[in-house]
One Martini backbone bead per residue (centre of mass of N, CA, C, O) as a GRO file, in nm:
protein
  278
    1MET     BB    1   0.109  -2.038   2.028
    2ARG     BB    2  -0.005  -1.867   1.776
    3GLU     BB    3   0.063  -1.913   1.419
    4GLY     BB    4  -0.052  -1.783   1.151
    5LEU     BB    5  -0.296  -1.965   0.973
    6HIS     BB    6  -0.653  -1.977   1.063
    7VAL     BB    7  -0.944  -2.114   1.154
    8LEU     BB    8  -1.219  -1.976   1.284
    9GLY     BB    9  -1.408  -1.956   1.592
   10SER     BB   10  -1.593  -1.905   1.871
   11GLU     BB   11  -1.325  -1.880   2.047
   12ASP     BB   12  -1.242  -1.607   1.858
   13LEU     BB   13  -1.440  -1.366   1.892
   14GLU     BB   14  -1.292  -1.163   2.073
   15ASP     BB   15  -1.049  -1.119   1.886
   16PHE     BB   16  -1.210  -1.029   1.637
   17LEU     BB   17  -1.351  -0.778   1.766
   18ALA     BB   18  -1.085  -0.635   1.827
   19LEU     BB   19  -1.006  -0.602   1.533
   20THR     BB   20  -1.258  -0.444   1.425
   21ALA     BB   21  -1.221  -0.203   1.641
   22LEU     BB   22  -0.983  -0.052   1.490
   23ASP     BB   23  -1.219  -0.021   1.237
   24PRO     BB   24  -1.548  -0.016   1.279
   25VAL     BB   25  -1.675   0.101   1.015
   26VAL     BB   26  -1.522  -0.051   0.795
   27ASN     BB   27  -1.597  -0.330   0.979
   28CYS     BB   28  -1.907  -0.379   0.987
   29PHE     BB   29  -1.955  -0.647   0.840
   30ALA     BB   30  -1.768  -0.827   1.013
   31ASP     BB   31  -1.903  -0.770   1.283
   32TYR     BB   32  -2.185  -0.868   1.209
   33ARG     BB   33  -2.111  -1.158   1.133
   34ALA     BB   34  -1.991  -1.237   1.406
   35ARG     BB   35  -2.242  -1.178   1.591
   36THR     BB   36  -2.451  -1.366   1.421
   37THR     BB   37  -2.242  -1.642   1.414
   38ARG     BB   38  -1.985  -1.679   1.599
   39LEU     BB   39  -1.801  -1.823   1.375
   40ASP     BB   40  -1.992  -2.039   1.265
   41PRO     BB   41  -1.996  -2.230   0.983
   42ARG     BB   42  -2.304  -2.296   0.980
   43TRP     BB   43  -2.372  -1.970   0.959
   44LEU     BB   44  -2.169  -1.851   0.749
   45GLY     BB   45  -2.120  -2.017   0.477
   46GLY     BB   46  -1.812  -2.057   0.575
   47GLU     BB   47  -1.516  -1.863   0.645
   48VAL     BB   48  -1.266  -1.761   0.891
   49TRP     BB   49  -0.959  -1.606   0.875
   50GLY     BB   50  -0.650  -1.607   1.066
   51ARG     BB   51  -0.370  -1.398   1.165
   52TYR     BB   52  -0.077  -1.473   1.345
   53ALA     BB   53   0.130  -1.297   1.605
   54GLU     BB   54   0.236  -1.387   1.895
   55GLY     BB   55  -0.081  -1.473   1.961
   56ARG     BB   56  -0.199  -1.248   1.765
   57LEU     BB   57  -0.458  -1.101   1.604
   58THR     BB   58  -0.394  -0.915   1.288
   59ALA     BB   59  -0.583  -1.077   1.077
   60ALA     BB   60  -0.851  -1.118   0.825
   61CYS     BB   61  -1.095  -1.348   0.645
   62HIS     BB   62  -1.379  -1.347   0.458
   63LEU     BB   63  -1.546  -1.662   0.342
   64GLY     BB   64  -1.800  -1.640   0.108
   65ALA     BB   65  -1.967  -1.474  -0.106
   66ASN     BB   66  -1.768  -1.288   0.038
   67LEU     BB   67  -1.447  -1.139   0.013
   68VAL     BB   68  -1.289  -1.008   0.323
   69PRO     BB   69  -1.060  -0.804   0.431
   70ILE     BB   70  -0.913  -0.766   0.774
   71GLY     BB   71  -0.663  -0.574   0.871
   72ALA     BB   72  -0.484  -0.587   0.604
   73THR     BB   73  -0.202  -0.627   0.474
   74ASP     BB   74  -0.029  -0.708   0.206
   75ASP     BB   75   0.083  -0.968   0.333
   76ASP     BB   76  -0.182  -1.082   0.432
   77ALA     BB   77  -0.332  -1.089   0.160
   78ARG     BB   78  -0.136  -1.284   0.023
   79ALA     BB   79  -0.181  -1.518   0.221
   80PHE     BB   80  -0.483  -1.553   0.164
   81ALA     BB   81  -0.454  -1.606  -0.141
   82GLU     BB   82  -0.277  -1.863  -0.126
   83ARG     BB   83  -0.511  -2.021   0.004
   84ALA     BB   84  -0.753  -1.968  -0.191
   85VAL     BB   85  -0.616  -2.098  -0.463
   86ARG     BB   86  -0.641  -2.408  -0.357
   87ARG     BB   87  -0.933  -2.350  -0.438
   88PRO     BB   88  -1.219  -2.311  -0.559
   89ARG     BB   89  -1.406  -2.063  -0.660
   90SER     BB   90  -1.687  -1.922  -0.448
   91VAL     BB   91  -1.686  -1.633  -0.496
   92SER     BB   92  -1.848  -1.324  -0.618
   93THR     BB   93  -1.682  -1.128  -0.414
   94LEU     BB   94  -1.430  -0.872  -0.390
   95VAL     BB   95  -1.399  -0.683  -0.079
   96GLY     BB   96  -1.242  -0.367   0.020
   97PRO     BB   97  -0.972  -0.239   0.088
   98GLN     BB   98  -0.774  -0.153  -0.164
   99ALA     BB   99  -0.490  -0.265  -0.087
  100ALA     BB  100  -0.585  -0.555  -0.015
  101VAL     BB  101  -0.721  -0.625  -0.282
  102ARG     BB  102  -0.472  -0.586  -0.461
  103ALA     BB  103  -0.287  -0.793  -0.320
  104PHE     BB  104  -0.470  -1.034  -0.362
  105TRP     BB  105  -0.494  -1.014  -0.679
  106ASP     BB  106  -0.192  -1.046  -0.750
  107VAL     BB  107  -0.224  -1.356  -0.683
  108ALA     BB  108  -0.513  -1.465  -0.796
  109ARG     BB  109  -0.501  -1.396  -1.112
  110ALA     BB  110  -0.344  -1.666  -1.198
  111THR     BB  111  -0.613  -1.854  -1.122
  112TRP     BB  112  -0.837  -1.677  -1.157
  113GLU     BB  113  -1.070  -1.543  -1.317
  114SER     BB  114  -1.190  -1.287  -1.461
  115PRO     BB  115  -1.363  -1.031  -1.398
  116ARG     BB  116  -1.665  -0.870  -1.494
  117ASP     BB  117  -1.585  -0.653  -1.261
  118GLU     BB  118  -1.403  -0.338  -1.189
  119ARG     BB  119  -1.377  -0.146  -0.867
  120TRP     BB  120  -1.120   0.052  -0.740
  121ASP     BB  121  -1.278   0.346  -0.681
  122GLN     BB  122  -1.437   0.358  -0.360
  123PRO     BB  123  -1.581   0.559  -0.165
  124HIS     BB  124  -1.574   0.582   0.183
  125LEU     BB  125  -1.853   0.670   0.386
  126GLU     BB  126  -1.946   0.909   0.649
  127LEU     BB  127  -2.204   0.967   0.910
  128VAL     BB  128  -2.192   1.213   1.167
  129GLY     BB  129  -2.462   1.314   1.287
  130GLU     BB  130  -2.609   1.563   1.145
  131PRO     BB  131  -2.749   1.652   0.883
  132LEU     BB  132  -2.728   1.923   0.634
  133VAL     BB  133  -3.026   1.849   0.577
  134GLU     BB  134  -3.350   1.822   0.536
  135PRO     BB  135  -3.556   1.587   0.590
  136ASP     BB  136  -3.768   1.368   0.445
  137PRO     BB  137  -4.096   1.318   0.558
  138GLU     BB  138  -4.173   1.074   0.341
  139VAL     BB  139  -3.971   0.899   0.469
  140ARG     BB  140  -3.989   0.545   0.545
  141VAL     BB  141  -4.067   0.266   0.686
  142THR     BB  142  -4.130  -0.028   0.571
  143THR     BB  143  -4.374  -0.272   0.471
  144LYS     BB  144  -4.540  -0.549   0.371
  145ALA     BB  145  -4.750  -0.373   0.205
  146ASP     BB  146  -4.500  -0.268   0.003
  147LEU     BB  147  -4.372  -0.502  -0.167
  148GLU     BB  148  -4.502  -0.482  -0.458
  149THR     BB  149  -4.370  -0.196  -0.500
  150LEU     BB  150  -4.069  -0.239  -0.405
  151TYR     BB  151  -3.943  -0.479  -0.562
  152PRO     BB  152  -3.895  -0.353  -0.849
  153ALA     BB  153  -3.692  -0.142  -0.742
  154CYS     BB  154  -3.482  -0.346  -0.646
  155VAL     BB  155  -3.428  -0.474  -0.920
  156ALA     BB  156  -3.342  -0.215  -1.067
  157MET     BB  157  -3.104  -0.142  -0.889
  158TYR     BB  158  -2.938  -0.401  -0.913
  159THR     BB  159  -2.909  -0.403  -1.222
  160GLU     BB  160  -2.767  -0.127  -1.244
  161GLU     BB  161  -2.528  -0.184  -1.042
  162VAL     BB  162  -2.431  -0.493  -1.130
  163GLY     BB  163  -2.547  -0.593  -1.441
  164VAL     BB  164  -2.759  -0.792  -1.312
  165SER     BB  165  -3.010  -0.989  -1.234
  166PRO     BB  166  -3.150  -1.125  -0.939
  167GLU     BB  167  -3.340  -1.331  -1.128
  168ARG     BB  168  -3.141  -1.502  -1.235
  169GLY     BB  169  -3.171  -1.839  -1.256
  170GLY     BB  170  -3.427  -1.846  -1.057
  171SER     BB  171  -3.384  -1.603  -0.805
  172SER     BB  172  -3.646  -1.455  -0.711
  173ALA     BB  173  -3.715  -1.588  -0.438
  174LEU     BB  174  -3.452  -1.514  -0.294
  175TYR     BB  175  -3.471  -1.205  -0.331
  176ARG     BB  176  -3.747  -1.165  -0.201
  177ALA     BB  177  -3.658  -1.271   0.075
  178ARG     BB  178  -3.452  -1.047   0.126
  179VAL     BB  179  -3.643  -0.807   0.115
  180THR     BB  180  -3.834  -0.911   0.336
  181GLN     BB  181  -3.623  -0.912   0.560
  182LEU     BB  182  -3.563  -0.609   0.564
  183VAL     BB  183  -3.850  -0.522   0.629
  184SER     BB  184  -3.886  -0.687   0.895
  185ARG     BB  185  -3.635  -0.527   1.038
  186GLY     BB  186  -3.637  -0.215   0.948
  187TRP     BB  187  -3.419  -0.179   0.674
  188SER     BB  188  -3.641  -0.017   0.507
  189PHE     BB  189  -3.660   0.267   0.276
  190ALA     BB  190  -3.920   0.509   0.164
  191ARG     BB  191  -4.070   0.681  -0.116
  192PHE     BB  192  -4.408   0.753  -0.208
  193GLU     BB  193  -4.571   0.798  -0.540
  194ASP     BB  194  -4.834   0.703  -0.700
  195GLY     BB  195  -4.747   0.389  -0.654
  196ARG     BB  196  -4.430   0.467  -0.621
  197VAL     BB  197  -4.091   0.468  -0.622
  198VAL     BB  198  -3.857   0.760  -0.550
  199PHE     BB  199  -3.716   0.626  -0.291
  200LYS     BB  200  -3.432   0.423  -0.171
  201ALA     BB  201  -3.319   0.219   0.117
  202GLU     BB  202  -3.072   0.020   0.295
  203VAL     BB  203  -2.973  -0.205   0.536
  204ALA     BB  204  -2.712  -0.438   0.554
  205CYS     BB  205  -2.565  -0.357   0.836
  206VAL     BB  206  -2.491  -0.396   1.199
  207SER     BB  207  -2.323  -0.215   1.449
  208PRO     BB  208  -2.214  -0.038   1.719
  209ALA     BB  209  -2.097   0.191   1.506
  210ALA     BB  210  -2.284   0.099   1.245
  211ALA     BB  211  -2.461   0.158   0.935
  212GLN     BB  212  -2.491  -0.005   0.633
  213ILE     BB  213  -2.553   0.117   0.316
  214GLN     BB  214  -2.794   0.031   0.058
  215GLY     BB  215  -2.983   0.068  -0.232
  216VAL     BB  216  -2.966   0.341  -0.360
  217TRP     BB  217  -3.268   0.494  -0.517
  218VAL     BB  218  -3.367   0.658  -0.825
  219PRO     BB  219  -3.549   0.717  -1.070
  220PRO     BB  220  -3.454   0.847  -1.366
  221ASP     BB  221  -3.706   1.063  -1.388
  222ARG     BB  222  -3.612   1.183  -1.070
  223ARG     BB  223  -3.354   1.301  -1.117
  224GLY     BB  224  -3.234   1.613  -0.975
  225GLU     BB  225  -3.439   1.681  -0.705
  226GLY     BB  226  -3.314   1.575  -0.412
  227LEU     BB  227  -3.410   1.292  -0.305
  228ALA     BB  228  -3.141   1.167  -0.199
  229THR     BB  229  -3.051   1.378   0.005
  230ARG     BB  230  -3.312   1.384   0.182
  231GLY     BB  231  -3.339   1.079   0.212
  232MET     BB  232  -3.069   1.031   0.366
  233ALA     BB  233  -3.141   1.212   0.602
  234ALA     BB  234  -3.378   1.036   0.692
  235VAL     BB  235  -3.222   0.776   0.735
  236ALA     BB  236  -3.033   0.885   0.949
  237ARG     BB  237  -3.247   0.944   1.160
  238LEU     BB  238  -3.367   0.655   1.177
  239VAL     BB  239  -3.106   0.505   1.249
  240VAL     BB  240  -3.011   0.666   1.501
  241ASP     BB  241  -3.273   0.611   1.665
  242ASP     BB  242  -3.260   0.261   1.624
  243LEU     BB  243  -2.948   0.133   1.543
  244ALA     BB  244  -2.711   0.366   1.502
  245PRO     BB  245  -2.462   0.630   1.527
  246SER     BB  246  -2.395   0.561   1.217
  247LEU     BB  247  -2.297   0.597   0.872
  248SER     BB  248  -2.236   0.384   0.580
  249LEU     BB  249  -2.058   0.379   0.257
  250TYR     BB  250  -2.017   0.283  -0.092
  251VAL     BB  251  -1.897   0.435  -0.403
  252ASN     BB  252  -1.875   0.507  -0.715
  253GLU     BB  253  -1.656   0.715  -0.864
  254TRP     BB  254  -1.849   0.776  -1.130
  255ASN     BB  255  -2.093   0.870  -0.928
  256GLU     BB  256  -2.156   1.190  -0.910
  257PRO     BB  257  -2.449   1.232  -0.812
  258ALA     BB  258  -2.420   1.062  -0.553
  259ARG     BB  259  -2.180   1.213  -0.430
  260ARG     BB  260  -2.322   1.485  -0.406
  261ALA     BB  261  -2.552   1.392  -0.223
  262TYR     BB  262  -2.377   1.292   0.015
  263GLU     BB  263  -2.227   1.556   0.067
  264ALA     BB  264  -2.479   1.732   0.123
  265CYS     BB  265  -2.563   1.553   0.374
  266GLY     BB  266  -2.247   1.477   0.520
  267PHE     BB  267  -2.060   1.299   0.387
  268ARG     BB  268  -1.733   1.136   0.443
  269GLN     BB  269  -1.424   1.045   0.359
  270THR     BB  270  -1.222   0.746   0.499
  271ALA     BB  271  -1.192   0.564   0.235
  272THR     BB  272  -1.095   0.292   0.004
  273PHE     BB  273  -1.253   0.087  -0.217
  274SER     BB  274  -1.289  -0.250  -0.358
  275THR     BB  275  -1.445  -0.428  -0.649
  276LEU     BB  276  -1.490  -0.771  -0.742
  277MET     BB  277  -1.675  -0.934  -1.005
  278PHE     BB  278  -1.788  -1.283  -1.106
   0.00000   0.00000   0.00000
């Protein structure tokens, strides 16, 4: 009978998916990663740790580019942190439900360097059913023919949101490949006017319960026109038709215009996330 903390593998996939199913929309990212990698470290690019009690998997932690606690109590999060700080920090982001992130950081802060940005209060939002506003009929799934117009908008969004360019350090080819991948999957949506993007959003990951949305952006000179509200309604229709039964996302607490747009569309808060970026 397993007890304590273990590195999970493909043989643990069923137990892991049962854990994510306890809060399937909040755990969309973890579920997606598990299904696409089968928890094989060769595909994960990292590890997933699980904590067992009386032979049952009760909590987990994804450790890759992102460190994400899953189903973790404060005690679980502290246990994961105690293991994480025994190795050099490899993650660029610590993200997840607020209480677990706070408990993890209470331990890790003594060893890891200070984050370059801390976002403690991020409403986690969900949209189930029909949006509350009429979808923008001009928002569509992007194609490879859109890439040269779409890519600068993606760079602008990322730089504004994260605070650094995704092209820094010679990473433009890697970021362009990521944008191309999203377009190829049909996970990129945009409205174009006069040869420019005036609204865009992407799907970050998909599980049987939800599609998690990222990269929502309207250029600064077009904000306040309702493009995001109706654009997200269009994305919701397109996603529910083809990918998942509901949408989720998390938004910075201070981003009042975005929060108003999501609320008008029909998104409702179901949890609070926190993100620390290194």
